[in-house]
C-alpha positions as CSV (number, residue, x, y, z in Angstrom):
1,M,39.1,43.6,-236.0
2,S,39.2,40.9,-238.8
3,E,35.4,40.4,-238.8
4,Q,35.2,43.9,-240.1
5,L,37.2,43.1,-243.5
6,S,35.3,42.1,-246.5
7,Y,36.5,38.6,-248.2
8,A,38.4,40.2,-250.6
9,V,40.4,42.3,-248.5
10,I,40.9,39.0,-246.1
11,I,42.3,37.5,-249.0
12,E,44.8,40.4,-250.1
13,E,46.2,40.7,-246.5
14,I,46.8,36.8,-246.0
15,D,48.5,37.1,-249.4
16,A,50.5,39.8,-248.4
17,L,51.6,38.7,-245.2
18,E,52.4,35.5,-246.5
19,A,55.2,36.9,-249.0
20,L,56.2,39.2,-246.7
21,I,56.8,37.2,-243.2
22,P,59.1,34.3,-244.5
23,Q,61.5,37.4,-245.7
24,I,61.5,39.1,-242.6
25,D,62.3,35.9,-240.7
26,D,65.2,35.2,-243.4
27,A,66.4,38.9,-242.1
28,I,66.3,38.0,-238.7
29,E,68.2,34.5,-239.2
30,E,71.0,36.4,-241.0
31,G,71.5,39.3,-238.3
32,A,71.3,36.8,-235.5
33,H,74.2,34.9,-237.2
34,F,76.0,38.2,-237.5
35,L,75.3,38.7,-233.9
36,V,76.0,35.7,-232.7
37,S,79.4,35.6,-234.5
38,S,80.4,38.8,-232.7
39,L,80.6,37.6,-229.4
40,A,83.6,36.8,-227.7
41,P,85.9,34.9,-228.2
42,N,84.9,35.2,-232.2
43,G,84.1,39.0,-232.2
44,P,84.7,41.9,-230.2
45,V,81.3,42.4,-228.2
46,L,81.8,41.0,-224.5
47,T,85.5,41.9,-224.4
48,T,85.4,46.0,-224.6
49,K,84.1,48.0,-221.5
50,S,80.9,49.4,-223.0
51,V,77.3,48.2,-222.5
52,S,76.2,49.5,-225.8
53,P,77.2,47.0,-228.1
54,C,74.9,44.3,-225.7
55,H,71.6,46.2,-224.6
56,K,70.3,45.9,-228.1
57,M,71.8,43.0,-229.0
58,A,70.0,40.9,-226.1
59,W,66.9,42.1,-227.2
60,G,67.7,41.2,-231.0
61,L,68.6,38.0,-230.2
62,Y,65.7,37.2,-228.0
63,E,63.7,38.3,-230.6
64,A,65.5,35.4,-232.9
65,G,65.1,33.1,-230.3
66,R,68.9,32.8,-229.6
67,T,68.0,32.6,-225.5
68,R,71.8,31.2,-224.6
69,E,73.8,33.8,-226.2
70,V,71.0,36.6,-224.3
71,V,71.8,35.1,-221.1
72,R,75.4,35.0,-221.6
73,I,75.2,39.0,-222.5
74,L,73.0,39.6,-219.4
75,E,75.6,37.6,-217.0
76,W,78.8,39.3,-218.4
77,L,76.7,42.6,-217.8
78,D,76.1,41.6,-214.4
79,A,79.6,40.5,-213.9
80,N,81.7,43.5,-215.4
81,A,79.2,46.7,-216.0
82,K,77.1,46.6,-212.5
83,Q,77.9,49.7,-210.6
84,A,75.5,48.9,-208.4
85,P,72.2,47.0,-208.5
86,G,70.3,48.7,-211.1
87,E,73.0,50.7,-212.7
88,Y,75.3,49.1,-215.3
89,Y,77.5,51.3,-217.3
90,F,81.4,51.6,-217.2
91,P,83.3,54.8,-216.1
92,E,85.2,54.8,-219.0
93,E,82.7,54.8,-221.6
94,Q,81.9,58.3,-223.6
95,W,79.6,60.7,-222.0
96,Y,76.7,59.9,-224.7
97,E,76.8,56.0,-223.8
98,K,77.3,56.5,-219.9
99,D,75.1,59.3,-219.4
100,M,72.7,60.2,-222.1
101,Q,71.5,56.5,-222.7
102,R,72.0,55.6,-219.0
103,V,68.4,54.3,-218.1
104,Y,67.5,53.3,-221.9
105,R,70.5,50.5,-222.0
106,T,69.4,49.2,-218.6
107,I,65.7,49.0,-219.3
108,T,66.4,47.5,-222.8
109,F,68.0,44.7,-221.7
110,G,66.7,44.8,-218.2
111,R,63.2,44.1,-220.2
112,I,64.5,40.8,-221.9
113,A,65.8,39.6,-218.3
114,E,62.6,40.3,-216.8
115,Y,61.2,38.3,-219.5
116,L,63.3,35.7,-218.9
117,H,63.0,35.8,-215.1
118,H,66.9,36.1,-214.9
119,P,67.4,36.4,-211.0
120,A,70.3,39.1,-211.5
121,F,68.2,41.9,-213.0
122,A,64.4,40.6,-212.0
123,N,64.3,41.5,-208.1
124,D,62.9,44.2,-206.2
125,E,66.4,45.7,-205.5
126,V,67.2,46.3,-209.0
127,R,63.5,47.3,-209.9
128,A,63.7,49.9,-206.7
129,R,66.8,51.8,-208.5
130,I,65.3,51.8,-212.1
131,K,62.1,53.0,-210.9
132,R,64.0,56.2,-209.5
133,Y,64.4,57.5,-212.9
134,Q,60.6,57.8,-213.2
135,H,59.6,61.7,-212.4
136,S,56.5,62.4,-210.7
137,S,54.4,63.0,-213.9
138,G,55.2,59.9,-215.5
139,G,58.0,60.8,-217.7
140,V,61.6,59.2,-217.5
141,A,64.9,60.7,-217.5
142,N,67.9,59.1,-218.9
143,C,70.4,60.1,-216.2
144,I,69.7,61.7,-212.7
145,D,73.3,62.1,-211.4
146,D,72.3,65.9,-211.1
147,G,68.3,65.6,-210.3
148,F,65.9,65.6,-213.0
149,P,66.3,67.6,-216.4
150,E,64.0,70.3,-217.0
151,A,62.5,68.2,-220.0
152,L,61.6,65.1,-220.7
153,D,60.9,62.8,-223.7
154,P,59.0,59.7,-224.9
155,L,61.8,57.5,-225.9
156,N,62.8,57.0,-221.9
157,T,59.7,56.8,-220.9
158,T,58.3,54.4,-223.5
159,F,61.0,52.0,-222.9
160,F,60.8,52.2,-219.1
161,G,56.8,51.7,-219.7
162,H,57.8,48.4,-221.8
163,W,60.6,47.1,-218.9
164,A,57.5,47.9,-216.2
165,L,55.2,45.8,-217.8
166,A,57.6,43.2,-217.9
167,A,58.3,43.5,-214.5
168,G,54.6,43.6,-213.4
169,L,55.0,47.0,-212.3
170,T,51.3,48.1,-213.6
171,D,51.2,51.5,-211.8
172,E,54.4,52.6,-213.4
173,A,53.4,51.5,-216.4
174,I,50.3,53.7,-216.2
175,K,51.6,56.7,-215.2
176,A,54.4,56.3,-218.2
177,G,51.2,55.6,-220.9
178,D,49.4,58.8,-219.2
179,W,52.5,60.7,-219.9
180,I,52.7,59.8,-223.4
181,A,49.3,59.8,-224.2
182,E,48.9,63.1,-222.6
183,M,51.6,64.4,-224.8
184,I,49.9,63.2,-228.2
185,E,46.5,65.0,-227.0
186,L,48.7,68.4,-226.4
187,N,49.7,67.9,-229.8
188,A,46.0,68.0,-231.5
189,P,46.3,71.5,-233.0
190,Y,49.7,70.9,-234.5
191,L,48.9,67.2,-236.3
192,A,45.7,68.9,-237.4
193,Q,48.1,71.8,-239.5
194,E,48.4,71.7,-242.9
195,S,51.9,70.6,-242.5
196,P,51.6,68.0,-239.4
197,A,54.2,68.7,-236.7
198,I,54.6,66.9,-232.9
199,Y,56.4,68.5,-230.3
200,Y,57.6,65.2,-228.4
201,T,59.7,66.8,-225.2
202,R,57.8,68.0,-222.1
203,K,58.7,70.5,-219.7
204,R,59.4,68.3,-216.3
205,D,57.1,70.2,-213.9
206,S,54.4,72.0,-216.2
207,G,53.9,69.3,-218.6
208,E,53.7,71.6,-221.2
209,L,55.1,70.8,-224.9
210,V,58.3,72.5,-225.3
211,T,57.6,74.5,-228.5
212,D,60.5,76.9,-228.7
213,I,62.9,75.6,-230.8
214,P,66.5,76.3,-229.5
215,P,69.3,77.3,-231.7
216,D,70.8,74.3,-233.5
217,G,68.0,72.5,-231.4
218,R,65.3,71.4,-233.6
219,M,66.6,67.8,-233.6
220,N,65.6,67.6,-229.9
221,V,62.2,69.1,-229.9
222,V,59.9,68.6,-232.9
223,V,59.5,65.8,-236.0
224,D,57.1,66.5,-239.0
225,T,55.8,64.8,-241.9
226,K,58.4,66.7,-244.7
227,T,61.9,66.2,-243.4
228,V,64.3,63.4,-243.9
229,K,66.7,63.2,-241.3
230,Q,65.0,64.0,-238.0
231,P,63.8,61.7,-235.0
232,S,61.4,59.7,-236.6
233,W,61.5,57.1,-234.0
234,V,58.7,59.5,-232.1
235,T,55.6,57.8,-233.6
236,G,57.0,54.2,-233.4
237,T,58.1,54.2,-230.0
238,C,54.6,55.7,-228.8
239,M,52.4,53.8,-230.8
240,A,54.2,50.4,-229.7
241,Y,54.0,51.3,-226.0
242,L,50.5,52.4,-226.2
243,A,49.3,49.5,-228.1
244,D,51.2,47.0,-225.6
245,L,49.6,49.2,-222.6
246,Y,46.1,48.9,-224.3
247,T,46.3,45.1,-224.6
248,A,47.7,45.1,-220.9
249,T,44.8,47.5,-219.6
250,G,41.9,47.5,-222.1
251,T,42.1,51.6,-221.9
252,N,40.7,53.1,-224.7
253,R,42.5,56.2,-224.3
254,Y,46.0,54.5,-225.1
255,L,44.9,52.8,-228.6
256,D,42.7,56.0,-229.4
257,A,46.4,57.9,-228.7
258,A,48.2,55.3,-230.6
259,L,45.8,55.5,-233.9
260,S,45.8,58.9,-233.9
261,L,49.5,58.9,-234.6
262,V,48.7,56.9,-238.1
263,P,47.7,59.8,-240.5
264,F,50.7,61.7,-239.2
265,E,52.9,58.7,-240.6
266,T,50.9,58.2,-244.2
267,Q,51.7,61.6,-244.8
268,C,55.5,61.6,-243.9
269,T,58.0,61.7,-247.0
270,H,58.8,58.3,-248.3
271,R,62.4,59.3,-248.4
272,A,62.4,59.0,-244.5
273,L,62.3,55.2,-245.2
274,F,66.0,55.1,-245.9
275,W,66.7,57.2,-242.7
276,P,67.7,54.6,-239.6
277,S,65.8,56.4,-237.0
278,K,62.4,55.1,-238.9
279,C,62.8,52.1,-237.6
280,K,60.7,51.8,-234.6
281,V,57.7,53.2,-237.0
282,G,57.8,49.8,-238.3
283,W,57.7,48.0,-234.7
284,G,54.7,50.6,-233.7
285,A,52.6,50.4,-236.5
286,A,52.8,46.4,-236.8
287,Q,51.6,46.6,-232.9
288,V,48.6,48.6,-233.8
289,Y,48.0,46.2,-236.6
290,R,48.0,43.4,-234.4
291,L,45.2,45.2,-232.8
292,T,43.4,46.3,-235.7
293,T,44.2,44.4,-239.0
294,D,43.6,47.5,-240.8
295,P,45.4,47.2,-244.0
296,V,46.4,50.9,-243.5
297,H,48.5,49.7,-240.5
298,R,50.3,46.6,-242.2
299,K,51.4,48.6,-245.1
300,I,53.3,51.1,-242.9
301,A,55.1,48.5,-240.9
302,A,55.5,46.4,-244.2
303,N,57.2,49.7,-245.8
304,V,59.8,50.0,-243.0
305,A,60.2,46.5,-243.1
306,R,61.2,46.5,-246.7
307,S,63.0,49.9,-247.0
308,T,64.2,50.9,-243.6
309,F,65.5,47.0,-242.7
310,M,65.7,44.7,-245.4
311,M,67.1,46.9,-248.2
312,S,69.8,48.0,-246.0
313,Q,70.9,44.8,-244.7
314,R,74.6,44.1,-245.7
315,S,75.8,40.4,-247.2
316,D,76.8,39.4,-243.6
317,G,73.5,39.9,-241.9
318,S,74.4,43.1,-240.4
319,W,73.5,46.8,-240.7
320,P,75.7,49.9,-240.8
321,H,76.7,51.9,-237.9
322,M,74.9,55.2,-237.3
323,F,76.4,59.1,-236.5
324,Y,73.3,59.9,-234.9
325,P,72.5,63.2,-234.6
326,L,72.9,65.5,-231.4
327,K,72.4,68.8,-233.3
328,D,70.3,69.9,-236.6
329,T,74.0,70.8,-238.3
330,G,77.1,68.8,-238.4
331,A,79.2,66.7,-240.1
332,W,76.6,63.9,-239.6
333,R,74.4,65.5,-242.2
334,Q,76.5,64.7,-245.4
335,V,76.4,60.7,-244.2
336,V,73.9,58.9,-246.8
337,Y,71.9,55.5,-245.6
338,G,69.9,53.2,-247.0
339,G,70.3,50.6,-249.9
340,P,72.8,47.7,-249.8
341,N,75.3,49.5,-251.9
342,I,75.4,52.4,-249.9
343,D,79.0,52.6,-248.2
344,V,78.5,54.3,-244.9
345,P,81.9,56.0,-244.0
346,E,83.9,54.2,-241.3
347,A,84.2,57.9,-239.8
348,I,83.5,61.6,-239.8
349,E,84.8,64.9,-238.4
350,Q,84.9,64.9,-235.0
351,D,82.5,68.2,-234.3
352,E,80.4,67.3,-231.4
353,S,77.3,67.6,-233.8
354,Y,76.6,63.6,-233.2
355,C,77.0,60.4,-231.4
356,W,78.4,57.0,-232.6
357,L,76.1,54.0,-232.6
358,S,77.8,50.7,-233.6
359,S,76.6,48.2,-236.0
360,Y,76.1,45.8,-233.2
361,E,74.1,48.0,-231.4
362,I,71.9,49.0,-234.8
363,T,71.5,45.4,-235.7
364,G,70.6,44.6,-232.1
365,E,67.8,47.0,-232.5
366,F,66.4,46.1,-236.0
367,L,66.5,42.5,-235.2
368,G,64.5,43.4,-232.2
369,E,61.9,45.6,-234.3
370,L,62.0,43.0,-236.8
371,G,61.1,40.2,-234.4
372,R,58.3,42.2,-233.0
373,T,57.1,43.2,-236.5
374,S,57.1,39.2,-237.4
375,A,55.1,38.1,-234.7
376,C,52.5,40.4,-235.0
377,F,52.3,39.9,-238.7
378,S,52.2,35.9,-238.0
379,E,49.3,36.7,-235.2
380,V,47.1,38.8,-237.7
381,L,47.8,35.9,-240.6
382,A,46.4,33.2,-238.2
383,R,43.4,35.2,-237.5
384,L,43.3,35.9,-241.1
385,R,43.1,32.7,-242.2
386,K,40.5,31.6,-239.4
387,S,38.3,34.3,-240.9
388,R,38.7,33.1,-244.2
389,A,38.2,29.3,-243.2
390,E,34.6,30.4,-241.3
391,Y,33.6,32.7,-244.6
392,E,34.2,29.9,-247.0
393,A,32.5,27.0,-244.9
394,G,29.3,29.6,-244.9
395,L,29.7,29.6,-248.4
396,E,29.4,26.2,-248.9
397,L,26.6,25.6,-246.3
398,R,24.7,28.2,-248.3
399,G,25.7,26.5,-251.8
């Protein structure tokens, strides 16, 4: 907490935050303008049969304060993509969109709908359907058309937890949080290694970590501190959710688990900041910083804000599309990201090693994460200014 910081550190933190927050807010405004201009009739979004451009856009525009456009997206999804209450996709979509991201997309825009109390989504019928994706262990699957898969991961579980908190489903949120906290606790011996690693996939029934790396499947099992192109989102989404769950419940286990990921992040190669999957780390570190005001946490979030986000934002306010890896090897490995002068190719070889994430989806997500970063930084800044004023008033009294 800020009262634990020295006066000198308080001043340094205030200066850093006052310099960075306006830059972040400018980036958000530029990104929001791009997204709004992409909506029909001026752009392609809400004309093609795909949920993927919409779910992250709803989040990003919400964080940018563009509620009218968010409602428009939600109502288009309800009118066009609803297969049943709580099920939103188009049969024509690619498998990795319709199945691999099934519940992930729904709970991303569903959380925003819950914040807005939108009646088409914030109701018991929709919630009952989405709750079916949570396994009895607390972990969450993306698609259960053929039953629960053999292993579960933190991406769906944390985003489900955020949605459950927004929906007032405390029991489900806690089950998800316990699953994530236990995953981190099980990783203690791997985090303590000379070269730390996190095994982030857990077996459905036993709850054990999946530590056997399948051929060409490291990308779906483990993240470490040395590799650049890997699922860097793991620590970020866990920190973000655990911080929010700690705020909601006051349970120290969740904050302790989030904090145990910070040393891992401080050891990660700086080159990973130019890999788009680092984005969630900025969000997670900012959420933790809101609780601790520890400059270490602010620096992690600030590095992501500068390098992963603002240095890579294009002149029209957008961020490039991404060839998101599904396997360890493939055409996606040749693509370079990071920096405004990096020209991401429009297309690469179709070798089934990746899925394509549009610029609308990436921009929406980056805006959502930047928005949370700005909000957390602004909250801490207000507290630090108060602490500074109180300290300086005390000096005047003693003088």
